[in-house]
N, CA, C and O of each residue as an XYZ file, in Angstrom:
948
protein
N      85.300     67.884    111.210
C      86.411     68.449    111.957
C      86.241     68.297    113.454
O      87.138     68.690    114.200
N      85.138     67.748    113.929
C      84.896     67.691    115.362
C      85.659     66.563    116.041
O      85.732     66.550    117.270
N      86.231     65.616    115.303
C      86.879     64.475    115.931
C      88.398     64.563    115.885
O      89.080     63.540    115.825
N      88.927     65.773    115.912
C      90.364     65.990    116.034
C      90.589     67.038    117.114
O      89.730     67.881    117.370
N      91.755     66.971    117.740
C      92.068     67.931    118.798
C      92.127     69.350    118.240
O      92.335     69.551    117.044
N      91.942     70.324    119.118
C      91.959     71.728    118.727
C      93.108     72.437    119.432
O      93.226     72.382    120.656
N      93.947     73.099    118.655
C      95.056     73.882    119.182
C      94.666     75.354    119.223
O      94.222     75.913    118.220
N      94.834     75.979    120.388
C      94.663     77.425    120.520
C      96.044     78.051    120.648
O      96.790     77.740    121.577
N      96.379     78.926    119.721
C      97.639     79.659    119.771
C      97.369     81.035    120.366
O      96.617     81.827    119.797
N      97.975     81.313    121.494
C      97.789     82.588    122.178
C      99.074     83.391    122.093
O     100.131     82.928    122.521
N      98.987     84.596    121.539
C     100.162     85.465    121.575
C     100.178     86.184    122.920
O      99.126     86.512    123.468
N     101.361     86.424    123.441
C     101.495     87.147    124.704
C     100.907     88.563    124.586
O     100.726     89.081    123.484
N     100.617     89.166    125.723
C     100.131     90.543    125.738
C     101.221     91.533    125.348
O     102.391     91.175    125.215
N     100.811     92.791    125.167
C     101.753     93.824    124.733
C     102.864     94.011    125.756
O     102.633     93.953    126.964
N     104.062     94.233    125.258
C     105.225     94.418    126.120
C     105.718     95.868    126.063
O     105.254     96.677    125.259
N     106.661     96.159    126.933
C     107.278     97.481    126.905
C     107.999     97.712    125.584
O     108.017     98.834    125.079
N     108.593     96.663    125.018
C     109.273     96.797    123.730
C     108.274     97.054    122.611
O     108.520     97.890    121.742
N     107.140     96.339    122.622
C     106.096     96.597    121.623
C     105.670     98.057    121.670
O     105.537     98.708    120.633
N     105.457     98.569    122.880
C     104.969     99.941    123.045
C     105.997    100.966    122.579
O     105.639    102.040    122.096
N     107.287    100.626    122.728
C     108.351    101.562    122.369
C     108.823    101.401    120.921
O     109.709    102.130    120.475
N     108.234    100.448    120.183
C     108.650    100.243    118.800
C     109.965     99.520    118.656
O     110.677     99.708    117.670
N     110.294     98.692    119.634
C     111.549     97.960    119.578
C     111.349     96.496    119.259
O     110.230     95.986    119.322
N     112.432     95.817    118.917
C     112.411     94.381    118.632
C     112.995     93.658    119.834
O     114.210     93.664    120.033
N     112.157     93.046    120.621
C     112.610     92.416    121.866
C     113.405     91.150    121.610
O     114.416     90.903    122.267
N     112.949     90.341    120.652
C     113.607     89.065    120.436
C     113.528     88.197    121.675
O     112.451     88.004    122.239
N     114.662     87.678    122.097
C     114.690     86.802    123.262
C     115.093     87.518    124.546
O     115.402     86.878    125.552
N     115.089     88.845    124.507
C     115.385     89.601    125.716
C     114.246     89.456    126.724
O     113.103     89.229    126.326
N     114.532     89.582    128.013
C     113.515     89.358    129.040
C     112.601     90.568    129.267
O     112.449     91.034    130.397
N     112.001     91.067    128.198
C     111.067     92.182    128.359
C     109.761     91.666    128.954
O     109.382     90.514    128.744
N     109.082     92.531    129.698
C     107.869     92.132    130.399
C     106.646     92.850    129.844
O     106.770     93.796    129.065
N     105.482     92.399    130.245
C     104.249     93.034    129.828
C     104.168     94.446    130.407
O     104.611     94.692    131.529
N     103.591     95.381    129.620
C     103.293     96.692    130.181
C     101.868     96.672    130.728
O     101.222     95.624    130.744
N     101.382     97.819    131.173
C     100.049     97.862    131.769
C      98.976     97.402    130.786
O      98.045     96.688    131.159
N      99.117     97.817    129.524
C      98.158     97.382    128.506
C      98.229     95.878    128.300
O      97.202     95.214    128.162
N      99.436     95.348    128.279
C      99.608     93.911    128.091
C      99.019     93.101    129.226
O      98.443     92.036    129.005
N      99.161     93.603    130.440
C      98.574     92.895    131.583
C      97.053     92.920    131.519
O      96.392     91.935    131.850
N      96.502     94.058    131.089
C      95.047     94.143    130.927
C      94.574     93.206    129.819
O      93.524     92.576    129.943
N      95.345     93.114    128.739
C      94.991     92.205    127.642
C      95.006     90.759    128.113
O      94.111     89.985    127.774
N      96.014     90.393    128.889
C      96.127     89.016    129.377
C      94.963     88.673    130.299
O      94.415     87.573    130.236
N      94.592     89.614    131.148
C      93.454     89.382    132.051
C      92.168     89.221    131.247
O      91.339     88.362    131.548
N      92.012     90.056    130.222
C      90.797     90.003    129.402
C      90.690     88.692    128.631
O      89.609     88.109    128.553
N      91.794     88.224    128.066
C      91.729     86.972    127.310
C      91.498     85.804    128.267
O      90.961     84.770    127.870
N      91.901     85.969    129.523
C      91.617     84.940    130.511
C      90.124     84.746    130.706
O      89.658     83.623    130.896
N      89.378     85.838    130.659
C      87.937     85.727    130.762
C      87.331     84.976    129.600
O      86.336     84.270    129.764
N      87.919     85.121    128.430
C      87.433     84.408    127.249
C      87.801     82.929    127.297
O      87.076     82.084    126.772
N      88.934     82.623    127.931
C      89.385     81.230    128.011
C      88.757     80.479    129.176
O      88.788     79.249    129.215
N      88.191     81.213    130.118
C      87.622     80.589    131.310
C      86.543     79.581    130.924
O      85.677     79.862    130.094
N      86.610     78.432    131.526
C      85.612     77.403    131.252
C      85.991     76.440    130.146
O      85.359     75.395    129.997
N      87.007     76.770    129.369
C      87.446     75.832    128.326
C      88.210     74.681    128.987
O      89.091     74.924    129.811
N      87.891     73.451    128.643
C      88.549     72.296    129.271
C      89.916     72.014    128.642
O      90.071     71.064    127.874
N      90.887     72.836    128.969
C      92.204     72.722    128.341
C      92.929     71.475    128.842
O      93.186     71.322    130.036
N      93.249     70.600    127.911
C      93.941     69.360    128.262
C      95.415     69.595    128.548
O      96.036     68.825    129.282
N      95.979     70.649    127.979
C      97.394     70.973    128.201
C      97.594     72.454    127.908
O      96.901     73.042    127.078
N      98.552     73.038    128.604
C      98.962     74.420    128.360
C     100.475     74.416    128.253
O     101.166     74.018    129.191
N     100.990     74.852    127.125
C     102.438     74.905    126.920
C     102.820     76.339    126.584
O     101.978     77.125    126.148
N     104.076     76.676    126.783
C     104.480     78.062    126.619
C     105.924     78.192    126.160
O     106.767     77.340    126.441
N     106.183     79.269    125.455
C     107.550     79.704    125.222
C     108.203     79.957    126.573
O     107.513     80.326    127.524
N     109.512     79.770    126.684
C     110.168     80.008    127.974
C     110.301     81.477    128.352
O     110.645     81.777    129.496
N     110.041     82.406    127.431
C     110.274     83.821    127.711
C     109.247     84.373    128.698
O     108.095     83.939    128.721
N     109.678     85.334    129.507
C     108.877     85.802    130.628
C     107.573     86.449    130.192
O     106.582     86.368    130.919
N     107.541     87.086    129.033
C     106.299     87.747    128.618
C     105.176     86.740    128.352
O     104.002     87.048    128.558
N     105.534     85.553    127.900
C     104.524     84.510    127.714
C     104.099     83.936    129.053
O     102.913     83.692    129.276
N     105.050     83.719    129.942
C     104.713     83.166    131.252
C     103.868     84.145    132.065
O     102.961     83.733    132.788
N     104.166     85.440    131.947
C     103.341     86.447    132.618
C     101.921     86.456    132.057
O     100.954     86.581    132.809
N     101.799     86.323    130.751
C     100.479     86.303    130.122
C      99.647     85.157    130.671
O      98.470     85.336    130.985
N     100.245     83.989    130.787
C      99.506     82.834    131.292
C      99.204     82.943    132.780
O      98.161     82.467    133.229
N     100.086     83.556    133.547
C      99.822     83.739    134.972
C      98.575     84.585    135.192
O      97.824     84.359    136.140
N      98.356     85.563    134.308
C      97.195     86.434    134.419
C      95.961     85.819    133.763
O      94.851     85.935    134.282
N      96.162     85.167    132.623
C      95.024     84.619    131.870
C      94.514     83.315    132.463
O      93.306     83.086    132.524
N      95.431     82.464    132.899
C      95.064     81.141    133.396
C      95.794     80.875    134.713
O      96.689     80.033    134.770
N      95.409     81.597    135.775
C      96.162     81.491    137.031
C      96.169     80.101    137.640
O      97.056     79.791    138.436
N      95.218     79.261    137.295
C      95.196     77.916    137.858
C      95.946     76.888    137.039
O      96.035     75.725    137.434
N      96.488     77.298    135.904
C      97.179     76.357    135.012
C      98.622     76.132    135.461
O      99.199     76.934    136.196
N      99.179     75.026    135.000
C     100.585     74.722    135.230
C     101.255     74.527    133.870
O     101.423     73.395    133.417
N     101.638     75.626    133.219
C     102.172     75.533    131.860
C     103.476     74.734    131.800
O     104.302     74.773    132.712
N     103.623     74.020    130.704
C     104.860     73.288    130.426
C     105.677     74.116    129.437
O     105.168     74.521    128.392
N     106.928     74.364    129.763
C     107.793     75.147    128.879
C     108.192     74.301    127.677
O     108.653     73.169    127.819
N     108.007     74.871    126.495
C     108.377     74.217    125.235
C     109.348     75.141    124.493
O     108.953     76.187    123.978
N     110.622     74.739    124.447
C     111.640     75.578    123.821
C     111.374     75.822    122.339
O     111.820     76.826    121.786
N     110.648     74.909    121.696
C     110.352     75.082    120.278
C     109.453     76.261    119.989
O     109.323     76.669    118.835
N     108.821     76.824    121.027
C     107.919     77.963    120.856
C     108.580     79.297    121.155
O     107.915     80.333    121.136
N     109.880     79.289    121.431
C     110.569     80.532    121.761
C     110.571     81.473    120.557
O     110.445     81.044    119.410
N     110.716     82.754    120.845
C     110.762     83.762    119.786
C     111.902     83.475    118.817
O     112.878     82.811    119.169
N     111.770     83.979    117.605
C     112.859     83.869    116.630
C     114.113     84.513    117.209
O     114.032     85.549    117.869
N     115.256     83.910    116.968
C     116.514     84.488    117.435
C     116.976     85.565    116.475
O     117.581     85.269    115.445
N     116.692     86.818    116.811
C     117.014     87.923    115.904
C     118.467     88.383    116.020
O     118.880     89.304    115.314
N     119.238     87.762    116.892
C     120.663     88.052    116.970
C     120.970     89.517    117.239
O     120.464     90.102    118.198
N     121.802     90.104    116.385
C     122.226     91.492    116.567
C     121.085     92.491    116.435
O     121.233     93.653    116.814
N     119.965     92.057    115.909
C     118.824     92.960    115.772
C     118.091     93.180    117.092
O     117.379     94.172    117.245
N     118.256     92.282    118.028
C     117.496     92.369    119.271
C     117.822     93.645    120.042
O     118.982     94.045    120.144
N     116.781     94.277    120.581
C     116.946     95.479    121.365
C     116.989     96.761    120.555
O     117.037     97.850    121.128
N     116.973     96.653    119.240
C     117.021     97.840    118.394
C     115.613     98.263    117.989
O     114.672     97.471    118.035
N     115.488     99.532    117.589
C     114.189    100.042    117.171
C     113.861     99.542    115.771
O     114.744     99.409    114.924
N     112.590     99.268    115.539
C     112.158     98.819    114.223
C     112.400     99.914    113.171
O     112.689     99.623    112.010
N     112.280    101.149    113.591
C     112.510    102.264    112.664
C     113.945    102.251    112.150
O     114.193    102.511    110.972
N     114.883    101.948    113.037
C     116.289    101.861    112.639
C     116.541    100.611    111.794
O     117.268    100.660    110.802
N     115.940     99.504    112.192
C     116.151     98.253    111.465
C     115.595     98.311    110.047
O     116.082     97.611    109.159
N     114.584     99.136    109.833
C     113.978     99.253    108.499
C     114.954     99.806    107.468
O     114.701     99.728    106.266
N     116.069    100.364    107.935
C     117.088    100.899    107.018
C     118.173     99.878    106.701
O     119.050    100.134    105.877
N     118.113     98.721    107.355
C     119.123     97.685    107.137
C     118.892     96.974    105.797
O     117.743     96.816    105.382
N     119.962     96.542    105.110
C     119.798     95.809    103.848
C     118.989     94.525    103.989
O     118.354     94.084    103.031
N     119.008     93.925    105.171
C     118.274     92.683    105.381
C     116.767     92.917    105.500
O     115.987     91.982    105.316
N     116.348     94.132    105.800
C     114.930     94.410    106.033
C     114.043     94.015    104.850
O     113.035     93.342    105.065
N     114.371     94.402    103.609
C     113.512     93.984    102.481
C     113.438     92.476    102.312
O     112.427     91.945    101.854
N     114.516     91.784    102.685
C     114.495     90.325    102.608
C     113.507     89.766    103.624
O     112.721     88.870    103.315
N     113.554     90.300    104.827
C     112.621     89.871    105.874
C     111.179     90.114    105.434
O     110.293     89.309    105.722
N     110.951     91.213    104.743
C     109.601     91.562    104.323
C     109.116     90.772    103.109
O     107.958     90.357    103.061
N     109.996     90.562    102.130
C     109.578     90.011    100.846
C     110.024     88.569    100.598
O     109.399     87.853     99.815
N     111.089     88.145    101.254
C     111.639     86.801    101.015
C     112.136     86.222    102.333
O     113.303     85.847    102.441
N     111.250     86.144    103.350
C     111.696     85.733    104.685
C     112.305     84.344    104.749
O     113.075     84.055    105.666
N     111.980     83.478    103.800
C     112.571     82.143    103.833
C     114.081     82.191    103.624
O     114.782     81.226    103.927
N     114.581     83.308    103.110
C     116.021     83.466    102.895
C     116.676     84.329    103.964
O     117.886     84.554    103.930
N     115.881     84.813    104.914
C     116.402     85.738    105.920
C     117.065     84.990    107.067
O     116.450     84.135    107.705
N     118.325     85.323    107.319
C     119.057     84.793    108.465
C     119.629     85.985    109.224
O     120.360     86.794    108.651
N     119.306     86.095    110.491
C     119.698     87.268    111.255
C     121.143     87.149    111.720
O     121.564     86.073    112.144
N     121.912     88.234    111.649
C     123.323     88.180    112.052
C     123.476     87.738    113.501
O     122.882     88.321    114.408
N     124.273     86.711    113.702
C     124.492     86.120    115.025
C     123.197     85.564    115.621
O     123.072     85.422    116.837
N     122.233     85.251    114.745
C     120.951     84.759    115.226
C     120.464     83.558    114.438
O     121.257     82.732    113.983
N     119.164     83.471    114.283
C     118.499     82.330    113.671
C     117.935     82.726    112.315
O     117.665     83.902    112.072
N     117.758     81.756    111.437
C     117.053     82.029    110.188
C     115.554     81.882    110.422
O     115.127     81.143    111.309
N     114.765     82.583    109.629
C     113.322     82.475    109.759
C     112.839     81.089    109.343
O     111.847     80.591    109.876
N     113.526     80.473    108.406
C     113.167     79.117    107.993
C     113.373     78.135    109.146
O     112.551     77.244    109.360
N     114.471     78.301    109.886
C     114.728     77.422    111.034
C     113.699     77.655    112.128
O     113.236     76.703    112.756
N     113.335     78.911    112.363
C     112.295     79.222    113.348
C     110.989     78.537    112.985
O     110.340     77.929    113.836
N     110.606     78.638    111.724
C     109.361     78.033    111.267
C     109.387     76.520    111.449
O     108.423     75.935    111.942
N     110.481     75.893    111.055
C     110.574     74.431    111.120
C     110.464     73.918    112.547
O     109.739     72.955    112.798
N     111.170     74.541    113.488
C     111.133     74.011    114.861
C     109.809     74.341    115.548
O     109.349     73.568    116.388
N     109.185     75.475    115.208
C     107.898     75.811    115.820
C     106.796     74.883    115.319
O     105.988     74.392    116.108
N     106.761     74.643    114.017
C     105.760     73.737    113.448
C     105.953     72.327    113.998
O     104.982     71.659    114.351
N     107.194     71.879    114.070
C     107.467     70.547    114.609
C     106.993     70.450    116.059
O     106.462     69.418    116.470
N     107.180     71.516    116.832
C     106.792     71.494    118.242
C     105.281     71.372    118.404
O     104.808     70.546    119.185
N     104.514     72.191    117.671
C     103.057     72.139    117.867
C     102.467     70.858    117.302
O     101.511     70.325    117.865
N     103.007     70.357    116.214
C     102.487     69.102    115.661
C     102.786     67.936    116.608
O     101.950     67.049    116.778
N     103.957     67.934    117.217
C     104.290     66.875    118.174
C     103.390     66.965    119.403
O     102.906     65.943    119.890
N     103.165     68.158    119.902
C     102.285     68.324    121.054
C     100.845     67.955    120.708
O     100.144     67.358    121.525
N     100.407     68.304    119.515
C      99.046     67.977    119.122
C      98.846     66.459    119.082
O      97.820     65.948    119.533
N      99.830     65.751    118.542
C      99.744     64.293    118.503
C      99.750     63.714    119.914
O      99.026     62.761    120.201
N     100.565     64.289    120.790
C     100.647     63.813    122.175
C      99.335     64.055    122.924
O      98.838     63.170    123.620
N      98.780     65.258    122.777
C      97.519     65.581    123.456
C      96.400     64.684    122.949
O      95.596     64.191    123.739
N      96.343     64.471    121.651
C      95.312     63.612    121.075
C      95.438     62.185    121.603
O      94.438     61.553    121.945
N      96.680     61.675    121.667
C      96.892     60.311    122.135
C      96.518     60.159    123.612
O      95.982     59.127    124.016
N      96.802     61.191    124.416
C      96.578     61.085    125.859
C      95.171     61.479    126.286
O      94.664     60.970    127.285
N      94.535     62.382    125.540
C      93.255     62.934    125.990
C      92.116     62.732    124.996
O      90.978     63.106    125.277
N      92.409     62.148    123.846
C      91.359     61.878    122.885
C      91.187     62.977    121.853
O      91.681     64.089    122.039
N      90.494     62.677    120.770
C      90.372     63.619    119.658
C      89.498     64.824    119.954
O      89.498     65.777    119.175
N      88.746     64.818    121.061
C      87.932     65.978    121.404
C      88.693     66.982    122.266
O      88.126     67.992    122.683
N      89.961     66.716    122.534
C      90.740     67.571    123.426
C      90.975     68.952    122.811
O      91.014     69.117    121.591
N      91.129     69.927    123.691
C      91.494     71.280    123.289
C      92.678     71.692    124.151
O      92.668     71.478    125.363
N      93.702     72.284    123.531
C      94.900     72.637    124.281
C      95.430     73.981    123.800
O      95.044     74.463    122.735
N      96.307     74.578    124.583
C      96.744     75.947    124.304
C      98.253     76.051    124.320
O      98.930     75.433    125.141
N      98.771     76.853    123.386
C     100.197     77.147    123.329
C     100.371     78.659    123.267
O      99.783     79.316    122.408
N     101.171     79.213    124.166
C     101.420     80.653    124.208
C     102.790     80.943    123.597
O     103.805     80.391    124.021
N     102.798     81.819    122.594
C     104.051     82.075    121.884
C     104.087     83.521    121.381
O     103.494     84.417    121.983
N     104.784     83.726    120.283
C     105.133     85.061    119.799
C     104.599     85.295    118.388
O     104.228     84.354    117.686
N     104.567     86.563    117.985
C     103.950     86.938    116.721
C     104.475     86.201    115.512
O     103.704     85.554    114.804
N     105.785     86.283    115.253
C     106.337     85.632    114.066
C     106.221     84.114    114.151
O     106.027     83.446    113.135
N     106.337     83.576    115.341
C     106.210     82.125    115.517
C     104.800     81.674    115.155
O     104.620     80.699    114.424
N     103.796     82.392    115.672
C     102.411     82.041    115.376
C     102.118     82.211    113.892
O     101.438     81.373    113.300
N     102.613     83.270    113.288
C     102.408     83.491    111.855
C     103.007     82.350    111.030
O     102.417     81.923    110.038
N     104.171     81.858    111.438
C     104.805     80.755    110.720
C     103.987     79.473    110.852
O     103.861     78.717    109.889
N     103.429     79.224    112.037
C     102.601     78.036    112.242
C     101.328     78.133    111.401
O     100.884     77.139    110.824
N     100.745     79.323    111.332
C      99.543     79.520    110.518
C      99.859     79.326    109.041
O      99.082     78.698    108.321
N     100.982     79.853    108.582
C     101.361     79.676    107.177
C     101.473     78.195    106.831
O     101.014     77.761    105.775
N     102.083     77.427    107.720
C     102.175     75.984    107.490
C     100.795     75.350    107.435
O     100.533     74.506    106.579
N      99.906     75.752    108.346
C      98.561     75.175    108.373
C      97.795     75.497    107.091
O      97.009     74.683    106.607
N      98.031     76.682    106.549
C      97.360     77.085    105.313
C      98.016     76.493    104.065
O      97.465     76.580    102.968
N      99.185     75.897    104.238
C      99.898     75.336    103.096
C     100.491     76.398    102.185
O     100.653     76.172    100.986
N     100.820     77.570    102.755
C     101.418     78.627    101.952
C     102.901     78.738    102.278
O     103.336     78.375    103.371
N     103.661     79.236    101.332
C     105.100     79.370    101.493
C     105.411     80.379    102.588
O     104.659     81.330    102.803
N     106.525     80.165    103.278
C     106.941     81.088    104.327
C     107.096     82.517    103.799
O     106.942     83.477    104.554
N     107.396     82.657    102.520
C     107.544     83.994    101.947
C     106.243     84.788    101.977
O     106.255     86.000    101.765
N     105.120     84.120    102.239
C     103.832     84.813    102.311
C     103.383     85.061    103.752
O     102.305     85.613    103.972
N     104.181     84.669    104.719
C     103.691     84.727    106.090
C     103.559     86.144    106.629
O     102.868     86.359    107.625
N     104.211     87.119    105.989
C     104.054     88.498    106.431
C     102.667     89.050    106.124
O     102.332     90.145    106.578
N     101.855     88.323    105.368
C     100.476     88.745    105.121
C      99.545     88.381    106.280
O      98.390     88.805    106.314
N     100.055     87.596    107.223
C      99.266     87.118    108.362
C      99.496     88.048    109.549
O     100.601     88.552    109.746
N      98.445     88.271    110.337
C      98.537     89.152    111.507
C      98.233     88.352    112.768
O      97.291     87.560    112.802
N      99.042     88.568    113.804
C      98.801     87.965    115.119
C      99.036     89.045    116.168
O     100.168     89.277    116.590
N      97.977     89.689    116.575
C      98.069     90.801    117.518
C      98.343     90.308    118.939
O      98.130     89.133    119.235
N      98.813     91.197    119.822
C      99.000     90.807    121.224
C      97.709     90.275    121.840
O      96.636     90.848    121.647
N      97.820     89.186    122.575
C      96.709     88.538    123.278
C      95.631     88.004    122.338
O      94.503     87.761    122.766
N      95.965     87.824    121.079
C      95.003     87.240    120.136
C      95.027     85.726    120.237
O      96.008     85.127    120.679
N      93.916     85.118    119.814
C      93.783     83.662    119.810
C      93.588     83.189    118.379
O      92.755     83.720    117.645
N      94.355     82.197    117.997
C      94.238     81.547    116.697
C      93.996     80.070    116.942
O      94.657     79.472    117.791
N      93.069     79.471    116.221
C      92.717     78.064    116.441
C      92.981     77.238    115.182
O      92.619     77.637    114.075
N      93.615     76.090    115.371
C      93.948     75.175    114.270
C      93.545     73.767    114.667
O      93.734     73.364    115.814
N      92.991     73.018    113.727
C      92.711     71.602    113.928
C      93.492     70.810    112.886
O      93.342     71.034    111.685
N      94.324     69.885    113.352
C      95.136     69.044    112.469
C      94.412     67.726    112.230
O      94.277     66.913    113.144
N      93.951     67.514    111.010
C      93.311     66.247    110.660
C      94.336     65.357    109.961
O      95.434     65.822    109.653
N      94.008     64.093    109.702
C      94.979     63.205    109.056
C      95.469     63.698    107.698
O      96.604     63.414    107.314
N      94.635     64.428    106.967
C      95.016     64.850    105.620
C      95.404     66.312    105.513
O      96.228     66.665    104.669
N      94.830     67.177    106.349
C      95.131     68.602    106.244
C      94.759     69.315    107.541
O      93.870     68.863    108.264
N      95.434     70.428    107.839
C      94.995     71.261    108.961
C      93.855     72.179    108.511
O      93.724     72.506    107.332
N      93.037     72.583    109.485
C      92.012     73.588    109.245
C      92.282     74.788    110.156
O      92.447     74.631    111.366
N      92.325     75.972    109.572
C      92.441     77.200    110.345
C      91.036     77.632    110.728
O      90.258     78.048    109.869
N      90.702     77.535    112.018
C      89.340     77.765    112.493
C      89.133     79.208    112.944
O      88.071     79.782    112.708
N      90.125     79.791    113.584
C      90.107     81.197    113.985
C      91.470     81.793    113.696
O      92.480     81.091    113.728
N      91.501     83.102    113.411
C      92.766     83.783    113.173
C      92.721     85.158    113.828
O      91.808     85.946    113.582
N      93.718     85.437    114.668
C      93.867     86.772    115.248
C      92.585     87.243    115.920
O      92.183     88.396    115.764
N      91.950     86.360    116.659
C      90.686     86.661    117.322
C      90.986     87.382    118.634
O      91.610     86.815    119.531
N      90.543     88.624    118.742
C      90.829     89.413    119.936
C      89.586     89.746    120.757
O      89.664     90.532    121.702
N      88.437     89.158    120.408
C      87.270     89.509    121.195
C      86.090     88.570    121.103
O      85.088     88.780    121.786
N      86.176     87.552    120.287
C      85.035     86.669    120.084
C      84.865     85.638    121.190
O      85.771     85.393    121.987
N      83.689     85.047    121.213
C      83.383     83.957    122.148
C      84.125     82.707    121.694
O      84.036     82.316    120.530
N      84.853     82.084    122.607
C      85.666     80.917    122.263
C      84.988     79.596    122.597
O      85.521     78.533    122.276
N      83.838     79.643    123.227
C      83.210     78.397    123.671
C      82.833     77.490    122.508
O      82.783     76.271    122.671
N      82.566     78.066    121.331
C      82.182     77.254    120.178
C      83.331     76.397    119.667
O      83.118     75.496    118.856
N      84.555     76.670    120.135
C      85.706     75.890    119.688
C      85.815     74.545    120.408
O      86.573     73.673    119.984
N      85.071     74.379    121.480
C      85.102     73.107    122.204
C      84.323     72.073    121.402
O      83.125     72.252    121.183
N      84.968     70.997    120.956
C      84.247     69.986    120.167
C      83.138     69.340    120.991
O      83.309     69.116    122.189
N      82.002     69.040    120.362
C      80.927     68.345    121.085
C      81.332     66.913    121.396
O      82.264     66.393    120.781
N      80.656     66.265    122.333
C      80.967     64.861    122.630
C      80.878     64.013    121.372
O      79.996     64.204    120.535
N      81.791     63.089    121.257
C      81.838     62.250    120.065
C      80.723     61.206    120.095
O      80.528     60.524    121.101
N      80.007     61.091    119.004
C      78.943     60.098    118.914
C      79.542     58.713    118.681
O      80.558     58.560    118.002
N      78.892     57.720    119.259
C      79.371     56.352    119.066
C      79.178     55.944    117.615
O      78.106     56.123    117.037
N      80.242     55.389    117.037
C      80.172     54.961    115.646
C      80.056     53.451    115.561
O      80.627     52.727    116.376
N      79.323     52.986    114.584
C      79.208     51.553    114.355
C      80.293     51.055    113.408
O      80.507     49.852    113.256
N      80.968     52.004    112.780
C      82.050     51.603    111.885
C      83.195     52.598    112.049
O      82.988     53.692    112.574
N      84.399     52.235    111.608
C      85.558     53.104    111.810
C      85.370     54.462    111.134
O      84.621     54.604    110.167
N      86.082     55.459    111.681
C      86.022     56.799    111.094
C      86.551     56.776    109.668
O      87.478     56.034    109.343
N      85.950     57.597    108.830
C      86.357     57.669    107.434
C      87.302     58.846    107.222
O      87.436     59.714    108.084
N      87.950     58.861    106.070
C      88.840     59.967    105.732
C      88.078     61.260    105.578
O      88.686     62.326    105.485
N      86.738     61.190    105.548
C      85.925     62.396    105.407
C      86.147     63.369    106.555
O      85.794     64.543    106.437
N      86.730     62.908    107.674
C      87.040     63.813    108.762
C      87.995     64.908    108.317
O      88.043     65.978    108.923
N      88.756     64.645    107.261
C      89.692     65.633    106.748
C      89.110     66.440    105.582
O      89.770     67.331    105.047
N      87.876     66.124    105.194
C      87.274     66.829    104.069
C      86.767     68.203    104.494
O      86.265     68.373    105.605
N      86.901     69.176    103.604
C      86.339     70.490    103.844
C      84.846     70.471    103.533
O      84.383     69.681    102.710
N      84.107     71.337    104.193
C      82.670     71.445    103.938
C      82.448     72.234    102.662
O      82.641     73.450    102.642
N      82.050     71.565    101.612
C      81.795     72.255    100.338
C      80.642     73.224    100.517
O      79.583     72.851    101.022
N      80.842     74.449    100.110
C      79.830     75.472    100.298
C      79.980     76.227    101.604
O      79.285     77.219    101.825
N      80.879     75.774    102.478
C      81.158     76.497    103.709
C      80.624     75.846    104.957
O      81.107     76.145    106.049
N      79.642     74.964    104.843
C      79.137     74.267    106.028
C      78.250     75.141    106.904
O      78.008     76.310    106.604
N      77.771     74.546    107.996
C      76.824     75.209    108.886
C      77.491     75.930    110.044
O      76.818     76.631    110.800
N      78.808     75.774    110.202
C      79.480     76.410    111.303
C      79.268     75.693    112.614
O      78.707     74.598    112.655
N      79.727     76.326    113.702
C      79.592     75.717    115.020
C      78.142     75.734    115.455
O      77.390     76.650    115.124
N      77.757     74.710    116.202
C      76.388     74.638    116.711
C      76.158     75.754    117.707
O      77.040     76.084    118.499
N      74.955     76.341    117.666
C      74.642     77.430    118.583
C      74.220     76.907    119.941
O      73.919     77.693    120.839
């Protein structure tokens, strides 16, 4: 797995809507004090990583997170990473929304959930997965297979990308957790993605940087996509 690019998915820090139990959607809600502290803290964990690219959802909470976490970066806005369009649900409390007939569908059969005057969860998943896979191919082509890059997005978007990487149906994505300011790492190989980290809110990230590639006397084999039977030795210490 060391000869493929590494994607870091960063969820934005906590917002005022998160703290109040509301569904922000695409509204311009900003980070609260806790969210700003989370963004600063994750910046310390990301410091020193040789990020080949930083891309972000266009929403202000993601841009604020990156301004605090990676003040020297110049993020590129990627519309495919925007929050799900919750339509008429946006701005309402989750407690109130839990009484809506659509709520059980969102919880148990999200692939069939389409928000009134908004987006379907299936459409959100498709455009988000397409965006990160396209960026991963671009980063790999421009910076080589040892590159590491970061995308800042939203909870449901990150969960959908993880579900795709795991090869599980979107209807199971509610089993995945992506907390504010958490880091999730995925490596896309020619045959399958590998989920390397999930919802990491405090671990050392330096082990995610691939080591320098050794010179090969023959072309790379498909074994780069093989899983380590028995679990493998993990990252080098």
